[in-house]
C-alpha positions as CSV (number, residue, x, y, z in Angstrom):
1,X,-150.8,64.2,47.3
2,X,-154.6,65.4,47.8
3,X,-157.0,62.5,48.7
4,X,-159.6,62.0,45.8
5,X,-163.2,61.3,46.4
6,X,-164.8,58.2,44.9
7,X,-168.4,57.1,44.6
8,X,-169.0,53.3,44.2
9,X,-171.9,52.0,43.0
10,X,-172.8,48.1,42.8
11,X,-175.8,45.9,42.1
12,X,-176.2,42.9,44.3
13,X,-178.2,39.8,43.1
14,X,-181.7,40.2,44.5
15,X,-182.1,36.4,45.8
16,X,-179.2,36.7,48.1
17,X,-180.3,36.0,51.9
18,X,-179.6,39.1,54.3
19,X,-176.7,37.1,55.9
20,X,-174.8,36.7,52.7
21,X,-175.5,40.3,51.9
22,X,-174.4,41.6,54.7
23,X,-171.2,39.6,54.5
24,X,-170.7,40.6,50.9
25,X,-171.1,44.5,51.8
26,X,-168.8,44.2,54.6
27,X,-166.0,42.3,52.7
28,X,-166.3,45.0,50.1
29,X,-166.0,47.9,52.7
30,X,-163.0,46.3,53.9
31,X,-161.5,46.0,50.4
32,X,-162.4,49.8,49.8
33,X,-161.0,50.7,53.5
34,X,-157.6,49.0,52.5
35,X,-154.4,50.6,51.1
36,X,-154.7,54.1,52.9
37,X,-158.5,54.5,51.4
38,X,-161.3,55.7,54.1
39,X,-165.1,54.7,53.6
40,X,-166.9,57.7,54.3
41,X,-170.3,56.0,54.1
42,X,-171.9,52.7,52.9
43,X,-175.5,52.3,52.4
44,X,-178.1,50.6,50.5
45,X,-180.0,52.7,48.0
46,X,-182.9,50.1,47.4
47,X,-184.0,47.0,45.3
48,X,-184.8,48.5,41.8
49,X,-186.0,47.1,38.7
50,X,-183.0,47.3,36.0
51,X,-183.5,49.0,32.6
52,X,-182.4,45.8,30.9
53,X,-181.8,42.2,32.0
54,X,-178.5,41.4,33.5
55,X,-177.5,37.6,34.0
56,X,-181.2,36.5,34.0
57,X,-182.2,39.2,36.6
58,X,-184.5,42.0,36.2
59,X,-184.2,43.4,39.7
60,X,-181.1,44.0,41.7
61,X,-180.1,45.8,45.3
62,X,-178.0,49.1,44.6
63,X,-175.4,49.4,47.1
64,X,-173.5,52.9,47.5
65,X,-170.3,53.5,49.2
66,X,-168.4,56.9,49.3
67,X,-164.5,56.7,49.6
68,X,-161.6,59.0,50.2
69,X,-158.4,58.0,49.1
70,X,-154.6,59.0,48.5
71,X,-154.2,56.5,45.5
72,X,-156.8,54.1,43.7
73,X,-155.2,51.0,44.9
74,X,-158.1,49.9,46.7
75,X,-160.4,51.3,44.3
76,X,-158.7,49.0,41.6
77,X,-158.8,46.3,43.9
78,X,-162.3,46.7,44.4
79,X,-163.2,46.7,40.7
80,X,-160.9,43.6,39.8
81,X,-162.9,41.6,42.7
82,X,-166.3,42.6,41.8
83,X,-165.9,42.0,37.7
84,X,-165.4,38.1,39.0
85,X,-167.9,37.9,42.0
86,X,-171.0,36.1,40.7
87,X,-173.2,37.9,43.5
88,X,-172.4,41.5,42.1
89,X,-174.3,41.8,38.8
90,X,-172.4,45.3,37.9
91,X,-170.3,47.9,39.5
92,X,-169.7,51.8,38.4
93,X,-167.0,53.7,40.0
94,X,-166.9,57.7,39.6
95,X,-164.0,59.7,40.7
96,X,-165.8,63.0,42.0
97,X,-163.8,66.5,41.7
98,X,-164.8,67.3,45.4
99,X,-166.9,66.3,48.0
100,X,-168.6,69.2,48.9
């Protein structure tokens, strides 16, 4: 089976301290890197003003992760965990046709 490429973007609460934010990112990188998936890169985009208020926040820290995976198990697990994590305001997963 051919590997699929995913772009995972999630918005982190802006009031998290640096250590908590690093721990959160490391945790989600490990979740995404499980079940045969490979994290190609993981980077902060920036702190940005949101188009509309989410959970009483007007700003959020955008984090982007590119993942290669044989199946969607790791992606599905990330989605499930991010939905119940109070430190994650929103998440979006896009399946890309190819990396190049």
